[in-house]
C-alpha positions as CSV (number, residue, x, y, z in Angstrom):
1,M,-22.1,17.0,2.8
2,A,-22.4,18.7,6.6
3,K,-21.6,22.8,6.7
4,V,-18.6,23.4,9.5
5,V,-17.8,27.0,9.7
6,T,-14.7,27.9,11.4
7,F,-13.8,31.5,12.9
8,G,-10.3,32.7,13.8
9,E,-7.3,34.7,12.6
10,L,-5.3,33.6,8.9
11,M,-1.8,34.9,9.4
12,I,1.0,34.9,7.2
13,R,4.0,32.7,8.0
14,L,7.3,33.5,7.2
15,Q,10.5,30.8,7.7
16,P,14.0,30.2,7.3
17,Y,14.5,27.5,4.5
18,N,15.5,24.5,5.9
19,Y,16.6,23.9,9.4
20,E,18.0,27.1,9.2
21,R,17.8,30.0,12.7
22,F,16.6,33.1,12.5
23,V,20.1,34.7,12.9
24,Q,21.5,33.1,9.9
25,A,18.5,33.6,7.5
26,D,18.9,36.1,4.9
27,H,15.8,34.8,2.9
28,L,12.0,33.2,4.1
29,E,9.3,31.1,3.1
30,F,5.9,33.0,2.8
31,T,2.8,30.9,3.6
32,F,-0.4,31.5,5.4
33,G,-1.7,29.4,8.3
34,G,-4.3,29.6,11.7
35,G,-5.4,27.3,13.9
36,E,-9.2,27.4,12.6
37,A,-8.1,27.9,9.0
38,N,-6.3,24.8,9.3
39,V,-9.0,22.9,10.3
40,A,-11.6,24.5,7.6
41,V,-8.8,22.8,5.1
42,S,-9.1,19.7,6.3
43,L,-12.3,19.4,6.5
44,A,-12.4,20.8,2.9
45,N,-10.0,17.8,1.8
46,Y,-12.1,15.5,3.5
47,G,-15.5,16.6,1.1
48,M,-17.3,18.7,3.8
49,D,-18.6,22.3,3.1
50,A,-16.0,23.8,5.2
51,V,-17.2,27.9,5.7
52,Y,-14.0,29.8,7.5
53,V,-14.9,33.0,8.8
54,T,-12.4,35.8,9.5
55,K,-11.6,39.3,8.5
56,L,-8.8,40.7,6.4
57,P,-7.7,43.8,4.3
58,A,-8.9,44.0,1.0
59,H,-5.4,44.7,-0.3
60,A,-3.2,42.8,-2.6
61,I,-1.9,40.4,0.9
62,G,-5.2,40.1,2.5
63,Q,-6.5,38.8,-1.1
64,C,-3.4,36.2,-1.1
65,A,-4.8,35.1,2.4
66,V,-8.2,34.9,0.9
67,N,-7.1,32.8,-2.3
68,S,-4.8,30.4,-0.2
69,L,-7.8,28.9,0.9
70,R,-10.1,29.1,-2.1
71,R,-7.4,26.8,-3.5
72,Y,-7.8,24.0,-1.4
73,G,-12.0,24.2,-1.2
74,V,-12.7,26.6,1.8
75,D,-15.9,28.8,1.3
76,T,-14.4,32.3,1.9
77,S,-17.6,34.2,1.2
78,R,-18.2,35.3,4.5
79,I,-14.8,36.5,5.5
80,V,-15.3,40.3,5.8
81,R,-12.6,42.8,4.3
82,G,-10.9,45.8,6.1
83,G,-8.8,46.5,8.4
84,D,-5.0,47.5,7.1
85,R,-2.7,44.7,8.2
86,V,-2.3,40.8,7.9
87,G,-1.3,38.9,11.3
88,I,2.3,37.5,10.9
89,Y,4.3,34.6,12.7
90,F,7.8,33.8,12.2
91,N,8.5,30.0,12.8
92,E,12.0,28.7,13.3
93,K,11.9,24.8,12.9
94,G,13.8,23.0,15.4
95,A,15.8,20.1,14.9
96,S,16.9,17.2,17.6
97,Q,17.3,19.0,20.9
98,R,16.6,22.6,19.7
99,P,13.0,23.1,20.0
100,S,10.6,25.4,17.6
101,V,10.5,28.7,17.7
102,C,7.5,31.2,17.0
103,I,7.2,34.9,17.5
104,Y,4.4,36.7,16.6
105,D,3.8,40.2,15.0
106,R,-0.2,40.4,15.0
107,A,-1.2,43.8,17.0
108,H,-3.5,45.7,15.1
109,S,-4.2,42.9,12.6
110,A,-7.3,43.2,10.8
111,I,-9.1,40.6,13.3
112,Q,-7.6,41.6,16.2
113,E,-9.4,45.2,15.3
114,A,-12.5,43.8,14.1
115,Q,-15.6,44.4,15.9
116,P,-19.1,42.5,16.9
117,G,-20.8,44.5,14.4
118,D,-18.8,43.1,11.7
119,F,-20.2,39.9,11.6
120,D,-23.7,38.5,10.8
121,W,-24.0,35.2,12.8
122,D,-27.7,34.2,12.0
123,A,-26.4,34.3,7.9
124,V,-23.3,32.8,8.8
125,F,-24.7,29.6,10.2
126,E,-27.8,29.5,7.9
127,G,-28.0,25.6,7.1
128,A,-24.6,24.9,9.6
129,E,-24.2,22.2,11.3
130,W,-20.7,22.7,13.0
131,F,-19.4,25.7,14.5
132,H,-14.8,25.6,15.7
133,F,-12.9,28.0,17.4
134,T,-10.0,28.0,19.4
135,G,-8.6,29.8,22.6
136,I,-6.4,31.4,20.3
137,T,-8.9,33.6,19.0
138,P,-10.3,35.0,22.2
139,A,-6.9,35.9,23.2
140,L,-6.4,38.8,20.9
141,G,-8.6,41.4,22.8
142,P,-11.8,41.8,24.9
143,N,-13.5,42.4,21.6
144,V,-12.9,39.2,19.9
145,V,-13.8,37.8,23.1
146,E,-17.1,39.4,22.8
147,I,-16.8,38.2,19.1
148,C,-16.6,34.7,19.9
149,R,-19.3,34.8,22.7
150,D,-21.8,36.3,19.8
151,A,-21.0,33.4,17.7
152,C,-21.4,30.8,20.4
153,K,-24.7,32.1,21.4
154,A,-26.1,32.4,17.5
155,A,-24.7,29.0,17.0
156,K,-26.0,27.5,20.2
157,A,-29.3,29.4,18.8
158,K,-29.8,27.2,16.1
159,G,-28.9,23.9,17.8
160,I,-25.6,23.4,16.1
161,K,-22.7,21.6,17.6
162,I,-19.5,23.5,19.1
163,S,-16.2,22.4,19.2
164,C,-13.0,24.3,21.1
165,D,-9.6,23.6,20.7
166,L,-8.1,25.1,24.4
167,N,-4.7,26.0,22.8
168,Y,-3.1,28.3,25.4
169,R,-0.9,30.6,24.2
170,G,1.1,32.4,26.8
171,K,2.3,35.0,24.2
172,L,-0.9,36.4,24.1
173,W,-2.5,36.5,27.0
174,T,-2.1,35.3,31.3
175,R,-3.7,32.5,32.7
176,E,-6.0,34.3,34.6
177,Q,-7.3,36.1,31.8
178,A,-7.4,32.9,29.9
179,R,-9.5,31.2,32.6
180,E,-11.6,34.5,32.5
181,A,-12.6,34.6,28.9
182,M,-12.9,30.7,28.3
183,S,-14.9,29.8,31.4
184,G,-17.6,32.1,30.0
185,L,-16.9,30.8,26.2
186,C,-16.8,27.0,27.8
187,Q,-20.3,27.2,28.6
188,Y,-21.6,26.8,25.1
189,V,-18.8,24.3,24.1
190,D,-20.4,20.6,23.5
191,V,-16.9,18.9,22.5
192,C,-13.8,20.3,24.0
193,I,-10.2,19.3,23.0
194,S,-7.2,20.2,25.0
195,N,-3.4,18.9,25.4
196,E,-1.5,17.9,28.1
197,E,-1.0,21.2,29.2
198,D,-3.8,23.7,28.1
199,A,-6.6,21.9,31.0
200,K,-4.1,23.2,33.4
201,D,-2.7,26.4,32.0
202,V,-6.0,27.7,31.8
203,F,-8.2,26.0,34.2
204,G,-5.7,24.0,36.7
205,I,-7.0,20.8,36.2
206,E,-3.8,18.8,36.4
207,A,-2.7,15.4,35.0
208,E,-0.9,13.6,38.2
209,A,2.6,11.8,37.8
210,T,3.0,13.6,34.7
211,D,6.3,15.5,33.1
212,I,5.8,16.8,30.0
213,T,9.2,18.5,29.5
214,A,10.6,14.6,29.9
215,G,8.5,13.1,27.8
216,A,6.7,10.8,30.4
217,L,2.7,10.8,30.4
218,N,0.6,9.0,32.5
219,K,-2.8,8.3,30.7
220,E,-4.6,7.5,33.4
221,G,-4.4,10.6,34.7
222,Y,-5.8,12.3,31.7
223,K,-8.9,10.4,32.8
224,S,-9.3,12.2,35.5
225,V,-8.8,15.4,33.6
226,A,-11.3,14.7,31.1
227,K,-13.7,14.0,33.7
228,Q,-13.3,17.2,35.7
229,L,-13.6,18.9,32.3
230,A,-16.6,17.2,31.1
231,D,-18.3,17.5,35.3
232,K,-17.2,22.1,35.2
233,F,-18.9,22.6,32.0
234,G,-21.1,19.9,30.9
235,F,-19.2,19.3,27.5
236,E,-20.6,16.0,25.5
237,K,-17.0,15.1,24.9
238,V,-13.4,15.8,25.6
239,A,-10.7,14.6,23.7
240,I,-7.1,15.0,24.7
241,T,-4.0,15.0,22.6
242,L,-0.9,13.2,24.1
243,R,2.1,14.0,23.0
244,E,5.4,12.6,24.2
245,S,8.5,14.3,23.2
246,K,11.7,12.8,22.7
247,S,13.1,15.5,20.3
248,A,12.1,18.2,18.1
249,F,11.9,15.3,15.6
250,D,11.2,12.1,17.2
251,N,8.0,12.3,19.2
252,D,5.1,9.7,20.3
253,W,1.5,10.5,19.6
254,S,-1.8,9.4,20.5
255,A,-5.1,11.0,22.1
256,M,-7.4,10.2,24.3
257,L,-12.0,10.5,23.7
258,Y,-14.0,10.7,27.0
259,D,-17.7,10.6,25.9
260,G,-19.2,10.7,29.7
261,T,-18.6,7.2,29.7
262,D,-15.9,5.3,28.1
263,Y,-12.6,6.6,27.7
264,C,-11.1,5.7,24.6
265,F,-7.4,5.7,23.6
266,S,-6.0,5.7,20.4
267,K,-3.0,3.5,19.0
268,V,0.5,5.4,19.9
269,Y,2.3,6.6,16.5
270,H,5.8,7.1,16.6
271,L,6.5,10.3,14.5
272,H,9.3,11.4,12.7
273,I,8.2,15.0,12.2
274,I,9.1,17.0,9.1
275,D,6.4,19.7,10.3
276,R,4.7,20.0,13.8
277,I,3.0,23.0,13.1
278,G,-0.9,22.0,12.3
279,G,-0.5,19.3,14.3
280,G,-3.3,19.5,16.6
281,D,-5.6,21.1,14.2
282,S,-5.7,18.3,11.6
283,F,-6.1,16.4,14.9
284,G,-9.8,18.4,15.4
285,G,-10.6,18.1,11.9
286,G,-10.2,14.9,11.9
287,L,-12.2,15.1,15.1
288,I,-15.2,17.4,13.7
289,Y,-15.3,15.0,10.7
290,A,-15.3,11.4,12.3
291,L,-18.2,12.6,14.5
292,L,-20.4,14.4,11.8
293,S,-19.6,10.9,10.0
294,G,-21.6,8.9,12.8
295,K,-18.3,7.0,14.0
296,S,-18.1,5.7,17.3
297,T,-15.9,7.4,19.9
298,Q,-12.9,4.9,19.7
299,E,-13.5,5.2,15.6
300,A,-13.5,8.8,15.7
301,V,-10.4,9.2,18.1
302,E,-8.4,6.8,16.0
303,F,-9.3,8.7,13.0
304,A,-8.2,12.1,14.4
305,V,-4.9,10.9,15.3
306,A,-4.4,9.2,12.1
307,A,-5.1,12.3,10.1
308,S,-2.8,14.2,12.8
309,A,0.1,11.7,12.4
310,L,0.1,12.2,8.5
311,K,0.0,16.2,9.0
312,H,3.3,15.9,10.9
313,S,4.8,14.8,7.6
314,I,3.8,17.3,5.7
315,E,5.3,21.1,5.3
316,G,3.4,24.3,6.3
317,D,0.2,24.7,8.8
318,Y,-2.4,23.0,6.2
319,N,-3.1,19.1,6.0
320,F,-3.4,17.7,2.7
321,A,-3.7,14.1,3.5
322,T,-6.7,12.9,2.0
323,L,-10.1,11.0,3.1
324,A,-8.7,7.7,1.7
325,E,-4.9,8.0,3.3
326,V,-6.3,8.6,6.8
327,E,-8.4,5.7,6.9
328,K,-6.0,4.1,5.7
329,L,-3.5,4.9,8.4
330,A,-6.5,4.4,11.2
331,G,-7.0,1.1,9.6
332,G,-3.7,0.0,10.4
333,D,-1.4,0.5,7.4
334,G,1.1,2.8,8.6
335,S,4.1,1.5,6.4
336,G,5.1,3.9,4.5
337,R,5.4,1.5,1.6
338,V,5.6,3.4,-2.0
339,Q,1.9,3.7,-3.4
340,R,2.3,2.3,-7.0
């Protein structure tokens, strides 16, 4: 069973019930989520040894956050306890032509105020085969950029594969800040995950003849994006998720995986969305599992996209799709018929 380490921020998710707007809601659902934590849950569901690293307060809410991962088999033994608060994000689910809205309240969270000396990466990476982080984590501040750099250096020194989902968040930092930080961190990355916007926002690499707001994607353009990213940083593989958004409910979802030689496109899923948040993270978890399991480039992208397609049908950040369910969908059975 492969050991995978992920590092990032675990947040409280507060959300109006059903599809209410913030201004009409008088009570909110309380759950937890965060990019790298979502990946860890996926990997634990697939039977891998998933270790999640972060910093959380020692009080009861911090413990609730830890427990939210423990219940799904994630190893939380390397979580550092300290600081005063757990970051929060408020989510208003979109419907029809009204998009979803996220509002962050994560200033002065425990992980945002963490320092490099809080983490013993040599101990964390003992026996690990893979390390995963996203561009959301270094966006929390220069100190967290340094922590990510230390982690990448320690992982690289141990010969551990490193993956990064670029995940640009304009509410957390500017494009210029992202480019400076991620250009340094990506020197250590083996597998890069991006979408139709991230490569442009972070590195200025754009697919031609594509209008994401109109839901029109030129798949051929993404071959150029993947190759430019690989050539720039020496990535072994580049995955690009492709979302054609018709409305908040209805998307076409697929991906491409470039391995330095071949450009492999997955089948396209026509999604009717229950919850979009965590869709990219479930793709990342599926891709890491597939690559560690020795799947071919085509098989890996099919597995990752199938995992993500299933996540879009599940409420909350975490993907609870089983390995058997993902394999079945990746194999072509997407009928949704009742299982008896």
